[in-house]
C-alpha positions, 0 to 999 in steps of 0.5 A: 157467468162462466161458460164451458163447452166442447165442440167435436170435429174429430171422432174415433172413426175419423182417427181410425180412418186417418191412421189406416190411410197414413200407415198404408201410404207410409209403409208402401212408400220408398223410403218408408215413413210414419207421421209422428202424431201416432206416437201419442197414445196414453203410453206415448204421451207418458213417455214424452212427458218423461222426455221433457224432464230429461237433462238432454231435452232442452226445448221444453224447459227453454221455452217455459223459461222464455215464457216466464220472462216474456209473458207480461210483455206478450200480454201487453203487446197483444191485448187479446181477449181470447187465447186459442191454443193449438195442440193444447194437451194438458195446457201446462204452459198455457197457464203462464199466458192465462195468468199474464193476460188476466193480469193485463185485464183483457182476457175473457176466454180460452179455446184449447184445441186437441185431438183427444177428447178425454185429454181436453176434458181433463184439462178443461175441468182443471182450468175451470176450477183454477179460472172460475171467471174464464169462458172455456170453449174446447175444440176436438180437432186436427189443426191441419184440417179444422182451423176453420172451426175455431170459435171467436173473432176480433181479438184472438191470439192463437198460441202454437207453442212447443216448436210443434210447427217444426214437425210439418214439412216446408210445404205443410208449414206454408199451407198451415200458416196460409190457412191460419191467416185465412181464418183470422181477421186483420189484427188478430195474432199468432204466438209461435214457438220455434226451436232455433238452429244450434250446435248439433252436439246439443241438438242430437242428444235432445232426441237421443238421450242416454237413458233411452227414453226417446228410443222407447218413445220412437218404438211406441209407434210400432206398438200402436200399429200392433194394437190398432191395426193387428200388425205383428212388428217385433218392436225390439227388432228396431233400433232408434236413430236420430240425426241432424240434417244440416241441409234441411235444418231438421232433426230426423228420427228413424227406426232401423230394422236390425234384421230382414223381416216381413211385417203383416198389418192384418187390418190392412191386408198388408205384408211389408218387407224390411231389409236389415239396416233399412230405416223408416222415418218417424219424425222430422223436427225442423229448427229455424233461423229467425229470418226464416221464421219471419219470411215464412210468416210474411209469405202467409200474410203475417207481420212480425210484431216482436220476437223473444229469444232465450240467452243462448238463442235456442228457442224463439217466441214470435208474436205475429199479426194478421195483416189486412 
């Protein structure tokens, strides 16, 4: 009989404490910065879904097409009986994996992990109806903090898709991959989705679309701070900027103050000054070369089994195995 359960390792109080700590650290730093995870309230998630459908935003459709072409080969190479997905969200792309591993005859269970319990519950309700024989074990947690809470052992494949690993800075990536390797048994696997370095004329518009949806998404973090921490950001006084940093091989999203202002964050007892033209970083999205992906995985104790790329080599899926 199919089983379904959710483990909760991240509460609303935990999220509130993390928001306070991140905002205090980021707004008092020089230069100022905010982590991208705070984009994603209900409105932010809705805006991001719109972004994925924009003509300029190639990563989502490129990865999905790549998955569609490669998924049966991935299932055959893997043979995993449990798929664990980090940052699962709506689990939309995961259905491609679930279908392929079901066809291959190996899949017993799916473990979606996400920071949002309501989103996770919605996804699991839908998956339960679509896959009535599949065991479902949701985990509400933060993949940078709760990897040791992931259930299962033996024949797991952890899927980390969407190029999300690019949101981690190099030292954070190294720590994440090392910790993930530590919780996997030798022979268990990671399926990693990474955006690849490509023409900046293609990269930059993906993060600065003509319709201004990404700009609205970027500014949404200020609305989150206004609502959750009693801040008084004049949201419209900040302009969106995206730029390609070739030296670090990442896209950087920034908010630029259009005038001098002082912002009060009531819940933190904080007053923050912005100069006209001052920029605050809200996201970095690293892009990779294939040899760099292989090197980072090797440093953490993974061996690369196979790599799939799209015809234009803008995105890669790497199946890596935890080495003994």
